[in-house]
C-alpha positions as a Markdown table, in Angstrom:
| # | Residue | x | y | z |
|---|---|---|---|---|
| 1 | Met | 0.0 | 0.0 | 0.0 |
| 2 | Glu | 1.3 | 3.5 | -0.9 |
| 3 | Thr | 2.5 | 5.7 | 1.9 |
| 4 | Arg | -0.1 | 8.5 | 1.0 |
| 5 | Glu | -3.0 | 6.0 | 1.1 |
| 6 | Arg | -1.8 | 4.6 | 4.4 |
| 7 | Ala | -1.6 | 8.1 | 5.9 |
| 8 | Arg | -5.1 | 8.9 | 4.6 |
| 9 | Leu | -6.6 | 5.8 | 6.2 |
| 10 | Asp | -4.8 | 6.5 | 9.5 |
| 11 | Ala | -6.1 | 10.0 | 9.6 |
| 12 | Tyr | -9.7 | 8.9 | 8.8 |
| 13 | Phe | -9.8 | 6.2 | 11.4 |
| 14 | Ser | -8.2 | 8.4 | 14.0 |
| 15 | Arg | -10.8 | 11.1 | 13.4 |
| 16 | Ile | -13.6 | 8.5 | 13.7 |
| 17 | Ala | -12.1 | 7.0 | 16.9 |
| 18 | Lys | -11.8 | 10.5 | 18.5 |
| 19 | Glu | -15.4 | 11.5 | 17.5 |
| 20 | Phe | -17.0 | 8.3 | 18.9 |
| 21 | Ala | -14.7 | 7.7 | 21.9 |
| 22 | Pro | -16.7 | 5.9 | 24.7 |
| 23 | Ser | -16.8 | 7.3 | 28.2 |
| 24 | Ala | -15.2 | 4.0 | 29.4 |
| 25 | Arg | -13.1 | 1.8 | 27.2 |
| 26 | Pro | -14.2 | -1.9 | 27.3 |
| 27 | Ala | -11.9 | -4.7 | 26.3 |
| 28 | Ser | -12.5 | -6.2 | 22.8 |
| 29 | Leu | -11.7 | -9.1 | 20.6 |
| 30 | Leu | -11.6 | -8.5 | 16.9 |
| 31 | Val | -12.4 | -11.0 | 14.1 |
| 32 | Thr | -11.3 | -9.3 | 10.8 |
| 33 | His | -9.9 | -9.7 | 7.3 |
| 34 | Leu | -6.3 | -8.9 | 7.8 |
| 35 | Leu | -5.6 | -7.3 | 4.4 |
| 36 | Pro | -3.0 | -4.5 | 3.6 |
| 37 | Glu | -5.3 | -1.6 | 4.5 |
| 38 | Arg | -6.6 | -3.2 | 7.7 |
| 39 | Pro | -3.9 | -2.2 | 10.3 |
| 40 | Ala | -5.3 | 1.4 | 10.3 |
| 41 | Phe | -8.7 | 0.0 | 11.3 |
| 42 | Val | -7.1 | -2.3 | 14.0 |
| 43 | Arg | -5.3 | 0.7 | 15.5 |
| 44 | Ala | -8.6 | 2.6 | 15.6 |
| 45 | Val | -10.3 | -0.3 | 17.4 |
| 46 | Gly | -7.4 | -0.1 | 19.9 |
| 47 | Leu | -8.1 | 3.6 | 20.5 |
| 48 | Val | -11.8 | 3.1 | 21.5 |
| 49 | Ser | -11.3 | -0.2 | 23.4 |
| 50 | His | -8.6 | -2.2 | 25.1 |
| 51 | Leu | -8.0 | -4.6 | 22.2 |
| 52 | Arg | -7.0 | -7.9 | 23.7 |
| 53 | Gly | -6.7 | -10.0 | 20.6 |
| 54 | Val | -7.1 | -10.1 | 16.8 |
| 55 | Leu | -8.4 | -13.2 | 15.1 |
| 56 | Pro | -7.8 | -12.9 | 11.3 |
| 57 | Lys | -10.1 | -14.8 | 8.9 |
| 58 | Pro | -8.1 | -17.8 | 7.8 |
| 59 | Lys | -8.2 | -17.2 | 4.1 |
| 60 | Ser | -7.8 | -13.5 | 4.3 |
| 61 | Val | -4.4 | -12.8 | 5.9 |
| 62 | His | -1.7 | -10.6 | 4.3 |
| 63 | Val | 1.7 | -11.4 | 5.7 |
| 64 | Gly | 2.8 | -7.8 | 6.0 |
| 65 | Ala | -0.4 | -6.7 | 7.6 |
| 66 | Lys | -0.2 | -9.5 | 10.1 |
| 67 | Arg | 3.4 | -8.6 | 11.0 |
| 68 | Glu | 2.4 | -4.9 | 11.5 |
| 69 | Val | -0.5 | -5.8 | 13.8 |
| 70 | Glu | 1.5 | -8.3 | 15.8 |
| 71 | Arg | 3.7 | -5.4 | 17.0 |
| 72 | Val | 0.9 | -3.9 | 19.0 |
| 73 | Val | -1.6 | -6.7 | 19.8 |
| 74 | Glu | -1.8 | -10.5 | 20.1 |
| 75 | Val | -2.8 | -12.2 | 16.8 |
| 76 | Asp | -4.4 | -15.6 | 17.3 |
| 77 | Glu | -5.5 | -18.4 | 15.1 |
| 78 | Leu | -9.2 | -18.3 | 14.1 |
| 79 | Ser | -11.3 | -21.4 | 13.4 |
| 80 | Arg | -14.9 | -22.6 | 13.7 |
| 81 | Glu | -13.7 | -25.4 | 15.9 |
| 82 | Arg | -12.2 | -23.1 | 18.5 |
| 83 | Phe | -15.6 | -21.4 | 19.2 |
| 84 | Ala | -17.9 | -24.4 | 18.5 |
| 85 | Asp | -16.9 | -25.9 | 21.9 |
| 86 | Pro | -18.1 | -23.7 | 24.8 |
| 87 | Asp | -15.2 | -24.8 | 27.1 |
| 88 | Thr | -12.5 | -24.0 | 24.5 |
| 89 | Ala | -14.2 | -20.7 | 23.6 |
| 90 | Leu | -14.4 | -19.8 | 27.3 |
| 91 | Ala | -10.8 | -20.7 | 28.0 |
| 92 | Tyr | -9.7 | -18.4 | 25.1 |
| 93 | Leu | -11.8 | -15.5 | 26.3 |
| 94 | Glu | -10.4 | -15.9 | 29.9 |
| 95 | Ser | -6.8 | -16.0 | 28.5 |
| 96 | Arg | -7.3 | -12.7 | 26.8 |
| 97 | Ala | -9.7 | -10.6 | 28.9 |
| 98 | Ala | -10.3 | -12.3 | 32.3 |
| 99 | Gly | -12.5 | -10.2 | 34.6 |
| 100 | Glu | -13.1 | -7.4 | 32.1 |
| 101 | Pro | -16.2 | -6.1 | 30.3 |
| 102 | Val | -15.6 | -7.1 | 26.7 |
| 103 | Val | -17.2 | -6.4 | 23.3 |
| 104 | Leu | -16.9 | -9.2 | 20.6 |
| 105 | Leu | -16.3 | -7.8 | 17.1 |
| 106 | Asp | -17.3 | -10.5 | 14.7 |
| 107 | Val | -17.2 | -11.2 | 11.0 |
| 108 | Gly | -19.1 | -14.4 | 10.2 |
| 109 | Gly | -20.8 | -15.4 | 13.4 |
| 110 | Tyr | -17.8 | -17.2 | 15.0 |
| 111 | Phe | -18.9 | -16.5 | 18.6 |
| 112 | Ala | -22.5 | -17.6 | 18.1 |
| 113 | Pro | -22.3 | -21.3 | 19.0 |
| 114 | Ala | -20.7 | -20.6 | 22.4 |
| 115 | Leu | -22.4 | -17.3 | 23.3 |
| 116 | Asp | -24.5 | -18.7 | 26.1 |
| 117 | Ala | -21.5 | -20.2 | 27.9 |
| 118 | Leu | -19.5 | -17.0 | 27.4 |
| 119 | Cys | -22.2 | -14.8 | 28.9 |
| 120 | Glu | -23.0 | -17.2 | 31.8 |
| 121 | Arg | -19.6 | -18.4 | 32.8 |
| 122 | Phe | -17.0 | -15.7 | 31.8 |
| 123 | Ser | -15.3 | -14.1 | 34.8 |
| 124 | Gly | -15.9 | -10.6 | 33.2 |
| 125 | Ser | -19.0 | -9.6 | 31.3 |
| 126 | Val | -19.9 | -9.8 | 27.6 |
| 127 | Leu | -21.3 | -6.4 | 26.7 |
| 128 | Gly | -22.5 | -7.4 | 23.3 |
| 129 | Ile | -21.6 | -8.5 | 19.8 |
| 130 | Val | -20.9 | -6.4 | 16.7 |
| 131 | Glu | -21.5 | -8.5 | 13.6 |
| 132 | Asp | -20.4 | -7.2 | 10.1 |
| 133 | Thr | -21.9 | -9.7 | 7.6 |
| 134 | Glu | -25.3 | -11.0 | 6.5 |
| 135 | Asn | -24.0 | -14.6 | 7.0 |
| 136 | Gly | -23.0 | -13.8 | 10.5 |
| 137 | His | -26.3 | -12.1 | 11.3 |
| 138 | Lys | -28.1 | -15.3 | 10.2 |
| 139 | Arg | -26.0 | -17.4 | 12.6 |
| 140 | Tyr | -27.0 | -15.1 | 15.5 |
| 141 | Ala | -30.6 | -14.8 | 14.3 |
| 142 | Glu | -30.9 | -18.6 | 14.4 |
| 143 | Arg | -30.5 | -18.6 | 18.1 |
| 144 | Ala | -33.8 | -18.6 | 20.1 |
| 145 | Lys | -32.6 | -15.6 | 22.2 |
| 146 | Leu | -29.5 | -13.5 | 22.3 |
| 147 | Pro | -28.0 | -13.0 | 25.8 |
| 148 | Cys | -27.3 | -9.3 | 25.3 |
| 149 | Pro | -27.1 | -7.3 | 28.6 |
| 150 | Val | -28.2 | -3.8 | 29.3 |
| 151 | Ile | -24.9 | -1.9 | 29.2 |
| 152 | Pro | -24.0 | 1.2 | 31.4 |
| 153 | Glu | -23.9 | 3.5 | 28.3 |
| 154 | His | -27.5 | 2.6 | 27.5 |
| 155 | Ile | -28.6 | 3.4 | 31.1 |
| 156 | Arg | -26.6 | 6.7 | 31.0 |
| 157 | Ala | -28.1 | 7.6 | 27.6 |
| 158 | Thr | -31.6 | 6.8 | 28.8 |
| 159 | Val | -31.3 | 8.8 | 32.0 |
| 160 | Ser | -29.6 | 11.7 | 30.3 |
| 161 | Glu | -32.3 | 11.9 | 27.6 |
| 162 | Tyr | -35.0 | 11.7 | 30.3 |
| 163 | Leu | -33.4 | 14.6 | 32.2 |
| 164 | Val | -33.4 | 16.8 | 29.1 |
| 165 | Ala | -37.2 | 16.4 | 29.1 |
| 166 | His | -37.5 | 16.6 | 33.0 |
| 167 | Pro | -34.5 | 18.6 | 34.3 |
| 168 | Ala | -36.2 | 19.2 | 37.7 |
| 169 | Glu | -35.6 | 15.5 | 38.5 |
| 170 | Lys | -31.8 | 15.7 | 38.2 |
| 171 | Ala | -31.3 | 15.8 | 42.0 |
| 172 | Ala | -33.6 | 12.8 | 42.5 |
| 173 | Leu | -31.6 | 10.8 | 39.9 |
| 174 | Ser | -28.2 | 11.9 | 41.0 |
| 175 | Gly | -27.5 | 8.5 | 42.7 |
| 176 | Val | -27.9 | 6.7 | 39.3 |
| 177 | Leu | -25.4 | 9.0 | 37.6 |
| 178 | Glu | -23.0 | 8.8 | 40.5 |
| 179 | Gly | -23.2 | 5.0 | 40.4 |
| 180 | Leu | -22.4 | 5.0 | 36.7 |
| 181 | Asp | -19.5 | 7.4 | 37.3 |
| 182 | Arg | -18.1 | 5.0 | 40.0 |
| 183 | Gly | -18.4 | 2.1 | 37.6 |
| 184 | Asp | -21.1 | 0.3 | 39.7 |
| 185 | Asp | -22.9 | -2.5 | 37.9 |
| 186 | Leu | -26.3 | -1.0 | 38.2 |
| 187 | Thr | -27.9 | -3.9 | 36.3 |
| 188 | Gly | -27.1 | -6.4 | 39.1 |
| 189 | Arg | -29.6 | -7.1 | 41.8 |
| 190 | Asn | -26.9 | -7.4 | 44.4 |
| 191 | Thr | -25.4 | -4.0 | 43.7 |
| 192 | Gly | -25.8 | -1.5 | 46.5 |
| 193 | Pro | -26.8 | 1.0 | 47.6 |
| 194 | Leu | -28.8 | 1.4 | 44.4 |
| 195 | His | -29.5 | -0.6 | 41.2 |
| 196 | Val | -31.8 | -0.2 | 38.2 |
| 197 | Thr | -35.0 | -2.0 | 37.6 |
| 198 | Ala | -37.6 | -1.7 | 34.8 |
| 199 | Gly | -41.4 | -1.3 | 35.0 |
| 200 | Ala | -44.3 | -1.5 | 32.7 |
| 201 | Val | -47.4 | 0.8 | 32.8 |
| 202 | Leu | -49.9 | -0.9 | 30.6 |
| 203 | Val | -53.1 | 1.0 | 29.6 |
| 204 | Asp | -56.1 | -0.8 | 28.0 |
| 205 | Asp | -58.6 | 0.5 | 25.5 |
| 206 | Gly | -60.7 | 1.9 | 28.2 |
| 207 | Gly | -57.8 | 3.9 | 29.7 |
| 208 | Asp | -57.3 | 1.7 | 32.8 |
| 209 | Val | -53.9 | 0.7 | 34.1 |
| 210 | Leu | -52.9 | -2.9 | 34.9 |
| 211 | Phe | -51.9 | -3.5 | 38.6 |
| 212 | Ile | -50.7 | -6.8 | 40.0 |
| 213 | Arg | -50.6 | -8.0 | 43.7 |
| 214 | His | -47.0 | -8.7 | 44.5 |
| 215 | Asn | -46.6 | -11.5 | 47.0 |
| 216 | Val | -43.4 | -10.1 | 48.7 |
| 217 | Phe | -44.8 | -6.6 | 49.3 |
| 218 | Arg | -48.4 | -7.8 | 49.7 |
| 219 | Lys | -49.8 | -4.9 | 47.8 |
| 220 | Tyr | -50.8 | -4.0 | 44.3 |
| 221 | Leu | -48.0 | -2.6 | 42.1 |
| 222 | Leu | -47.1 | -2.1 | 38.5 |
| 223 | Pro | -45.4 | -5.0 | 36.7 |
| 224 | Gly | -41.7 | -4.8 | 36.7 |
| 225 | Gly | -38.5 | -6.1 | 38.2 |
| 226 | His | -34.8 | -6.7 | 37.9 |
| 227 | Leu | -32.8 | -6.7 | 34.7 |
| 228 | Glu | -31.6 | -10.0 | 33.0 |
| 229 | Val | -28.6 | -10.6 | 30.9 |
| 230 | Glu | -30.6 | -11.2 | 27.7 |
| 231 | Asp | -32.7 | -8.0 | 27.9 |
| 232 | Gly | -30.6 | -5.8 | 25.7 |
| 233 | Ser | -32.5 | -2.6 | 26.6 |
| 234 | Leu | -34.5 | -1.2 | 29.5 |
| 235 | Met | -37.7 | -1.3 | 27.4 |
| 236 | Asn | -37.1 | -4.9 | 26.6 |
| 237 | Ala | -36.7 | -5.6 | 30.3 |
| 238 | Ala | -40.0 | -3.9 | 31.1 |
| 239 | Leu | -41.7 | -6.0 | 28.4 |
| 240 | Arg | -40.1 | -9.2 | 29.6 |
| 241 | Glu | -41.2 | -8.5 | 33.2 |
| 242 | Leu | -44.8 | -7.7 | 32.0 |
| 243 | Gly | -44.8 | -11.0 | 30.1 |
| 244 | Glu | -43.4 | -13.1 | 33.0 |
| 245 | Glu | -45.7 | -11.7 | 35.7 |
| 246 | Thr | -48.9 | -11.4 | 33.7 |
| 247 | Gly | -48.5 | -13.8 | 30.8 |
| 248 | Ile | -49.2 | -11.0 | 28.4 |
| 249 | Ala | -46.8 | -11.6 | 25.5 |
| 250 | Ala | -48.6 | -10.0 | 22.6 |
| 251 | Gly | -51.0 | -7.3 | 21.8 |
| 252 | Val | -48.9 | -4.6 | 23.4 |
| 253 | Ala | -47.2 | -1.5 | 21.9 |
| 254 | Pro | -45.1 | 1.3 | 23.5 |
| 255 | Leu | -46.6 | 4.8 | 23.5 |
| 256 | Ser | -43.1 | 6.3 | 23.5 |
| 257 | Pro | -39.6 | 5.0 | 23.1 |
| 258 | Arg | -38.6 | 7.0 | 26.2 |
| 259 | Pro | -39.5 | 6.3 | 29.8 |
| 260 | Val | -42.6 | 7.9 | 31.1 |
| 261 | His | -41.1 | 8.1 | 34.6 |
| 262 | Ile | -38.0 | 7.1 | 36.6 |
| 263 | Asp | -38.7 | 6.6 | 40.2 |
| 264 | Val | -36.0 | 6.1 | 42.9 |
| 265 | His | -37.5 | 4.4 | 46.0 |
| 266 | Asp | -36.4 | 2.5 | 49.1 |
| 267 | Ile | -36.6 | -1.3 | 49.3 |
| 268 | Pro | -36.6 | -2.8 | 52.8 |
| 269 | Ala | -34.1 | -5.6 | 53.8 |
| 270 | Asn | -35.1 | -9.1 | 52.8 |
| 271 | Asp | -33.6 | -11.5 | 55.3 |
| 272 | Ala | -34.8 | -14.6 | 53.5 |
| 273 | Lys | -32.8 | -13.6 | 50.4 |
| 274 | Gly | -29.9 | -12.1 | 52.4 |
| 275 | Glu | -30.6 | -8.7 | 50.8 |
| 276 | Pro | -29.9 | -5.5 | 52.8 |
| 277 | Ala | -32.0 | -2.4 | 52.5 |
| 278 | His | -31.3 | -0.6 | 49.2 |
| 279 | Gln | -32.8 | 1.5 | 46.5 |
| 280 | His | -34.4 | 0.8 | 43.1 |
| 281 | Ala | -34.2 | 3.3 | 40.3 |
| 282 | Asp | -37.3 | 2.0 | 38.4 |
| 283 | Val | -37.3 | 3.0 | 34.7 |
| 284 | Arg | -41.0 | 2.9 | 33.7 |
| 285 | Tyr | -42.2 | 2.6 | 30.1 |
| 286 | Leu | -45.8 | 3.3 | 29.0 |
| 287 | Phe | -47.5 | 0.7 | 26.8 |
| 288 | Arg | -51.0 | 0.3 | 25.4 |
| 289 | Thr | -52.9 | -2.8 | 24.5 |
| 290 | Thr | -53.5 | -3.2 | 20.7 |
| 291 | Gly | -56.2 | -5.8 | 21.1 |
| 292 | Pro | -57.6 | -8.3 | 23.6 |
| 293 | Val | -55.0 | -9.5 | 26.2 |
| 294 | Glu | -55.3 | -12.5 | 28.5 |
| 295 | Val | -53.7 | -12.4 | 31.9 |
| 296 | Thr | -52.0 | -15.6 | 33.3 |
| 297 | Leu | -50.3 | -14.8 | 36.6 |
| 298 | Gln | -46.8 | -16.0 | 37.6 |
| 299 | Glu | -48.2 | -17.4 | 40.9 |
| 300 | Glu | -44.8 | -17.7 | 42.6 |
| 301 | Glu | -44.5 | -13.9 | 42.7 |
| 302 | Val | -48.0 | -12.6 | 41.9 |
| 303 | Ser | -51.4 | -13.4 | 43.4 |
| 304 | Gly | -53.9 | -11.0 | 41.8 |
| 305 | Trp | -54.5 | -8.5 | 39.1 |
| 306 | Glu | -56.8 | -5.6 | 38.5 |
| 307 | Trp | -57.4 | -2.9 | 35.8 |
| 308 | Arg | -57.7 | 0.4 | 37.7 |
| 309 | Ser | -58.2 | 4.0 | 36.8 |
| 310 | Pro | -54.9 | 5.9 | 36.3 |
| 311 | Asp | -56.2 | 8.3 | 38.9 |
| 312 | Thr | -55.3 | 5.6 | 41.5 |
| 313 | Leu | -51.5 | 5.7 | 40.6 |
| 314 | Ala | -49.9 | 6.7 | 43.8 |
| 315 | Asp | -47.1 | 8.8 | 42.4 |
| 316 | Ala | -48.5 | 12.2 | 41.3 |
| 317 | Thr | -45.9 | 12.8 | 38.6 |
| 318 | Leu | -46.5 | 9.4 | 37.0 |
| 319 | Arg | -50.3 | 9.9 | 37.3 |
| 320 | Gln | -50.2 | 13.2 | 35.5 |
| 321 | Arg | -48.0 | 11.9 | 32.7 |
| 322 | Val | -50.1 | 8.8 | 32.1 |
| 323 | Leu | -53.3 | 10.8 | 32.1 |
| 324 | Ala | -51.8 | 13.3 | 29.6 |
| 325 | Ala | -50.5 | 10.5 | 27.4 |
| 326 | Ile | -53.9 | 8.8 | 27.3 |
| 327 | Arg | -55.6 | 12.1 | 26.3 |
| 328 | Thr | -53.0 | 12.6 | 23.6 |
| 329 | Ser | -53.3 | 9.1 | 22.2 |
| 330 | Ser | -57.1 | 9.0 | 22.2 |
């Protein structure tokens, strides 16, 4: 490759890396075609992440490019067999990024067969997958469910966007932003003194809101709960909790892509679960039924359900916003 072209690529990727630099750099593993122009891209990946290993496509390796990349990062052998076996795939990930949050940058769906094991057993956390090809997307799409976690950047972006619309609530949500700044895992139910949960406010055609009787708290509440590794987004978490607790899995649509309310509230200690007193930052999304829905309760956690007027919502802010949204959507 000519020197001028190399310099142009370096300048381009350096500019992109600077413009899209994350607030916190995760670790990464990169599957790529290691062709003559590719070292500039590899260096850019190293600017926005802690690049722990490059896995070049077996039939797409330029000797000079490989030698150049090996000067700055480990270059490992890539094969379908390495990632078809969960134990082998896990051992490789541990050898390169043990204990770290990691993004897997894929070309061809190599990580797909072992993804569950990597997400469940890795000593760090798999933040997600970036796949570059249609063939690779198909490999991931063939899985029943992708174990993609809600990442800190998504929580920060959601809260920040919410505060643009509701700046008066900045003080109330300061604990969430401070936890993110400290690097707390706000998605984990064992994280104290605060972690994030997701809730669903479901309104039917008549304008009533669905409440469920929670067995632990022995009172009627909105559906919702803790985040799971496969949620991918806070809205997905709210929908999953709605489905799990009420059996409603279809006939529901969001009224907005943004939360209708974020409520920070105290949770008492639960000696049976060994949980000390803490706080939930409950990110609540507003949904509406799009047709008939059938409620089938998750009886281990829920013992009753009722459709009630939104006037009965205890939180005044949430009540006003739900009523306003119902009027707007009618």
